[in-house]
N, C-alpha and C positions, 0 to 999 in steps of 0.2 A: 506246871511245865508238862507233866505227865511221864508215863512210861517211855514213849518214844523218844523224848528229849534226853531223859536220863540214859537210854540205852545208847543213843548216839554219842553222848558226852563220854560214856565208857569206852566206846570204840575209838574216839579221838585220844583218849588217855593212853591207849596202847601204841598209838603212832609215834614212832622214834624220829622219823625224819620227815620234814614237811618243807621242802626247798623254796616252794613258791608261796608259803604261807597261806594256802588255799583255805584251810580250816579256821582262819583267824576269828571268822564271825561266828564259829561255834562256842557260844558261852551261856552259863547258866542265868545270866541277866536277861537274855532273849527267851521269853516264855513261847515263842512260836518257831519250832525247828524247821518249819516249811520254808522259812526266809534264809536259812543257812545256805551256804554255797554247796552244790552238788546234792541237794536234797530236793527231791521232786514229789510233791503231794497232789492228791485228787480229793476234792471235798474235805481238806484238812487232815488227811490221812496220809502217812509216809508211805509211798508205794514203790519208790525207786531211789537208789543211791548211784549217782554218775561220778565215779572217782578216776574217770579216764585221763591219761597223760598227766597226772600230777606227780609222778615219781615219789609216792609215798613208801615208806618202809616202816614195818612193824608187825605185831601179830594180830590176828582176829580175836574178837571177843565173842564169848557165847551169848552175851547180852542181846546180840542182834536178833536172837530168837524171840525176843519180847515185842519185836516190831510185828504184830499180827497182821497188818495190812501190807507189809513189804511184799512186792511182786518180784522185783529183780534187783539184782546187785551188779552193775556193770564194772569191768576193769580190763585194761590192756596193759600187758607188760610181761614181765618174766620173774620167775621166782629165784631169789637169791641163792647161789649154790645149789640149784635144784634143776637137773634135767636140761635137755637141749631146746626147749621150746622158746622162740623168740617173741611171738605175738600171740595172744590169746584172750579170750573174755569168758567170764562164767556167768550164767543166769540161773538163778536159783529161786524155786517158788517154796517158800516154807514159812511157817510161823512157829515151828517147834524148837525150843531153845536147846535141847539135847542134841537134835538132828543137825543144827547149825555147827555144834562143836565137833560132832562126827565128821561132817563134811568139810571141815575147815581146810584141811590141807588140799584135797582134791579141788576145792573151790578156786585155788590159785596156781594149780599145776596142770590141770587138763587143757588141752589145746582145742578152742573153739567148741566148748562144750554147750549143748543146747539139750533142753527138754523136748521130747517129742509131743508131749500133749501138757495141757495146764494143769492136769490134776495128779501127775505123778512125777516122781523124781528119779534121776539116774542113779544106779548103784555107785557107791564111792567107798574108797578105803576108809577105815576108822581113823580117827584123829589121833595122831601120836605125839602131839606136843606143839609148842608155839612155833610158828613158822615166819621167818622174816620175809617180807615181800617187797617188791620194788616196782611201782607203777610207772611205765615209761610213757614217753610223749608221742606215740605214734597215733595220727588222726584216725578216727572212725566215728561213724554215725550209726547208731543202734537202733533197731526195732525188731522185736522177736516175740514169739509166742502169743498169747492172748492180750499182752500189755501193748498198747499202740505206742508209736513214737509221737511224742508230744510236739505240737506246734510251738515254733519259737515264741509266739505272742503269749501263749498260755504259760509258758515257763517263766517268761518275764513278769507275769502277773503273780506268779506263786513265790518269787524269790528276788532279792535285791543282792546281786553278787558284790562282794566287798571290793574295795579299790584295788586290792593286789591281784584280783582275778582278771583285771584287765592286763596286767603285766604278764601273767601266765598265758593268756589269749594271745598277746603280741608275740610271745616266744614261741607259741604253737603255729601262728601264721608264718613266722620267718622260717620255721622248719618246713612248713608246707611248701613255700615258695623255693628253698633250698633244694628240696627233693624233686620239686617240678622242673627246675633248672638242670639239675643233674639228669633226670630222664630225658630231657629235650636234647641235651648234649649228645647223649648216646644215640638217640635217634638220628640227628644230624651226622653223626659219625658213621652209623651204619648206612644211611642214605649215600654218603660220598663214597664209602667203600663199594657199595653195590654199583654205583655209576662208573667209578674207575674200573672195575672188573668187566663190566659190559663195554666200555670204550676199548680196553685191551683186546678183549674177545674179538670185536668187530675188526680191530686193524689187523689181528692174525688171520682171521677169516678172509680178509681183503688180499693179504699178501699171499696166502696160499692159493686163492682163486686166481691171482694174476700170473704166478709161477704156472699154474696149469695152463691158463690161457696162452702163455707165451710159447708151451710146448706144441700148441696145435695151430700155430700161425701158418695159414696157407701160403704157398711159394709166391712171393713178390706182392702179397696182399698189401703190406704197408710200404711197398716200394723196394724193400730189401728182405730176403729170405730169413727165416729163423736163425740160420747159421751165419749168414752174413751179418746179421745185427751184432754179432759178437767180435767182429772184425777189429774194432779199436780197443775191445776190452781184453781179448785174450790172444791176440795175434792175428795172422793171416788164416783165415778158415778154409776148410776143404769144403767145396760145394758139390751139389748133385748135378749131374749131367741134365736130368730132367728140368731143373730150374733154369739152367743156361740155356736149354732149347726153347723153352717158353719165352725167355727175354730177347732171344735172337731170331725168333720168328721161323723155327724149326731149322735153324742155321742156314736160311736163305739170304740174309742181309750181309753180303761179302763186301768188306772195305777194300782188301787187297790180297794178292797171292804172291807168295815167295816160294822158292824151291822147296823149302823144308817146312812150311807152315801157311796156315790160312788165318786171316784176321776178320772177324764178324763184328759187327755193330749190335749191341744189345741196348733195350730200353726198358727201364723200370716202369712200374705203373704209375709212380710219381713224377716220371719225365726225366729222371736221372739217366743219363747215357753212359754205358760201359763198353770197353772193347774186350773181346774174347779171342784169344789167340790159340789155335789148335794145331797140333803137329799133324803133317800129311801121312804120317805112319799110322796104318790102321789095323796092324797085326802086332801081337805081342812077340811073334818069333822074330819080326824085323826090329824089334825095339831092344837093343843091346842092354847089358848091364852098365856099360860105359855111359850110354845115353840116359839110363835111368838116374845114374850117380850124378851126371852134369845137370839133369833136370831138377833133381832135388837141391843141388847145390846152388843153382841159379835161384830157386824160390827162397832158399835160406838167405841168400845175400840180399836179394831185392827186398825181402820182408824188413831188412834192418834200415832201409833208406825211406824216410818220411819227410819230404821237403815239398813246399808249394811250387817249386819250379821244377819238380821231377814227375814223371808219369809214374805214379805209385801203384804198387801191386795191391789188389783188393783181395783176391782169393785164388784158389786153384782147384782143379778137378782131375782126379785119377780114377779110372774104372777099367775092369778088365773085360766087361761084356756089355755094351760094345766097347772095343779097346778105345780109351780116352786118356789123353794127356793135354790139358788146358791150363792157361794162365788168364786171370781176369784182371785188366787194367781200367784205371779211369780214362775217359775218353776226351781227346781235344778236338773239338769240331773243325778248326780251321786249317787242317792239313798240316804238312811240314814246312820248315823253313826253306828246304830245298825247292820246293814247288813255287814259293813266293819269290825267290830270287832267279830262277831259271825257266819257269814255265810261262809262256808268253800270255795264255789266256788268264792266268791267275792274277788276283790283285797285287800290285807291287807295294813295297813298304816305304814310308817315307823316312827321313833321318831320325825324327825322334823315336819312331817304332823300331828302327834298328838298333839304336843306342840302348833302348830299353831291354831289348832281346839280348844284346851283349852283356849288360849288366845282371840279368836274371840268369843267364848261363854261368857267368863268373861267380855269383854268389852260391849257385847249386853246386859247382864244382869244389868251392872252397869248404862247404858243408861236407861233401863226400871224402875230401882229402884230409881235413883236419878236425872235424867235429866227431866223425865216426871212428870207433877203435874196435878192430883194426880198421884202417881206411878202405874206401870202396872206390877205386879208380874205375872210370867208364871203359868198357871194352874197346868201343870204336867210335869215337866222338867225331861227328861230322854234321853236315846240314840236314841229312836225311833223318838223323836220330833226334832232331829237335822238333817237337810238335808245338802247334800254335793254338792258344784257346780263341774264343770268339772276341776277346779284346786284345789279342796279339801278345799275350804273355808267353814266354818261352817255357817249354817243359822238357827237360832231357829225358830220353826213354831208352830202354833196352828191352824191347818186348819181342823180338825174334827168336828162333830157334837155330840160328846159324851156328852159336857156339855149343850147342847141345848135340846136334846129330852129325855136324861136319868135321871131320879131322883137319887139322892145320898142318900144312906142308911146311917143313923147315929144311933149309939148305944145309945139308950135312956131308956133302961130297958124293952122295950117292942118290940121284934122283928117284930111285925106286922105293926109297925108305920114307914112310910117313910117319909124323909124330901125331899121337892122339891125345896130346895134352891140350887144354883149352886155350883160347888165344892169349897172347901176352898182353897184360894190361898193368901199367904202372902210372904213377903221378906225373913223372917227367914226360912220357908220351902223351898224357893228356895235356900238358902245358903246351907241347909242340903242335898238337892237333888244334888246340885253341886258337894259337897264332894263325893257322891256316884258315880257320873259321872266321877270325876277323878280317883277314884279306878277302875272304869270299863275301862277306857281308857288305863291305864298303865298296868293292868293285864290281860285284854282280857276276863274276866270272867263275867257271867251274874250277875245282881244283886241278884238273888236267883236262886239256883239250888239244886237238890237233892244231888249232890256230895258234895258240900261245905256248903250248907244251905245258910244262910244270908251272904252276901258279907262283910258286916261291922265286923260281928263277926269273919269271917274267917281272915280277914285282921289285926284284932286288935293285934294279937301276933306278927306279923312282924313290925307293926307302932311302938310298943313299944321298939323294939330292932332294932337300926339303922344298926347293923351287918348283919340282915337278911333281910333287906328291899329288896335287890336285888332278893330275891327268889320270890317276888310278880310279877316280871316283865312278861309280855306276852312272852311265849317262841318264838313266831314267830318273834320277833324283833331281828334283827342282832346286834344291837348296842344301846346304850343310854348313856346319861351323868350323871354321879353320882350327880354332884352338882345341876342338874336341877331336878332329881329324888328326892333328900333330901328336896328341897323346896316345892315340890308338895305333898310330904308326910306330911310335916308340916301343909299346907294348909288343906289338908285332915282331919288331926287331929282336926284343928280349926272349920272345917265346920260341922262335925258330933258330935258336943258336944250334949249331951242329953238336957241341958237346952239351949232353944232358946236365952235367954238374953245374954249369954256368946259368942254366935257365932259372927264372924266378919261380917262387911257390905260387899257388893260386891265391893265397892270402895276401902276398905282396902285388900280385897283379891286380886284385880287387881294390886294394887300398889305392894303388896309383890311379887306377881309372875313376874311382869315385871322387877324387879330389878335383878332377876337372869336369867330369860328366854330371856329378851332383845328384845321382839317383840313389836312393836309399833301398834296402831289400824290401820294405813295405810297398814301394812303387813299382816293383817288378812282378809281384804275385798276380794271379788271375783275380779280377774283382769278384767272379761268380765261378768258382771252380767246382766242377762236378763232384769232386772227392769230398770238399767241405760240405757241400749241399748234402751228400750222402751221410757224412759224419754227423751233421745236425739231426739228420732224420733217425739215425741210430740211437743217438742221445736222447732224443725226445721219446722214442719208444721204450728206451731203458727207464727213463723218469717216470713216465706214466705207467 
């Protein structure tokens, strides 16, 4: 067997734990140690011991010094109860027995210790006794110093591993796979985290960019100014005079003039039309504190009303230089109900259009009287205060400055005294005026004229005799429905009762009319309301 085989058997004798039985074929009956597992020979001489990943425990033997041709001893593991090193290997070139003993401890404790050249050894601490070692199963491929890594084919020629070596190799492969899977899992987690952070960062940047962009919107660029875009989010906005001046073509597009105000028509870039109502007062000295109080009170009141059959307030403008007090409303392009009933050159309304206007007005008054808290009765309900859209839907409006700048005279026994209180408005008065409005719509006559005098007095003789009701009908109407006319006349009689306490509420009026006319709230609203087009535009800008 020779000295090499005896030295290796002595090394095996000091191994106290061999969990994989890797050294099972190291026995004295086999005269050729080069066939033993982990022993690598060149030309029949033992030159390398590869004890990697065998989890061996025991102490080294000085007999290894007798392996005169041993070039290297490979090991990967940690010394039991010794130091913090987790993974290391020792490569020693020596054939001196005493030197092996002296270097025994450092051989298993130094981390990644290597020779700088083939002929010299690193200094090491003297041997202090037997050292328990553990050879762990961490994968490695070694090639170091003057000793070349052997090709796998040559290794197979020089050794025939025992059957148990395959179990060890299988265990090592499983650990390789587990480690690879663990590393891949962390790679995927890291990639996911990075992608998520990038997506969040992009979203934040886009949000900041959009907020900055919203602040620099040019007037009317999107069809509605930057402030006007907030109309349906934060309430009625305060607008700039310059924006309104641009929309109204330098305030040259005048719709109507009153003693106390001028109404301009404005057009947004998107085609949405608005009505801008400006006071005739051009000096702050002429604008009293009472007027300012009434102006602000009217804006506050109108901003609470939001109904599709109402001329809704969109915004307001107040500036001191030049002096400006304006209110901005949606625009109804078909003029007023008064014009379509009494002006000869204006298109007349048929019966269905008139009943639709009646129900639209009734629904809006019901909303103002019963749905708002506190209620908001109309200041002066008549045919001039009802505007018509392009499809002849009714929109009740209160757009003038009459109750803002004009004091109201009250009969107090002294004609020289004038009250500066706003006009009296209550729900009972609205009901009475609604009855007169119904008379005006079905008859086509003015509320008061020199020809027939007071309309209520003129109609009373017809209302009391159902057989003569048809004589009240506007002669321009080509047809009407008797049952609908009858119920309208009944409602008229209820509404114009001299005693306000016996007049019906608008909810009762609406219910009674709907039972016969059969027109729902949805059928009375404008099919294409400028306000709702504007709202859609606002919402689209806010969304994008």
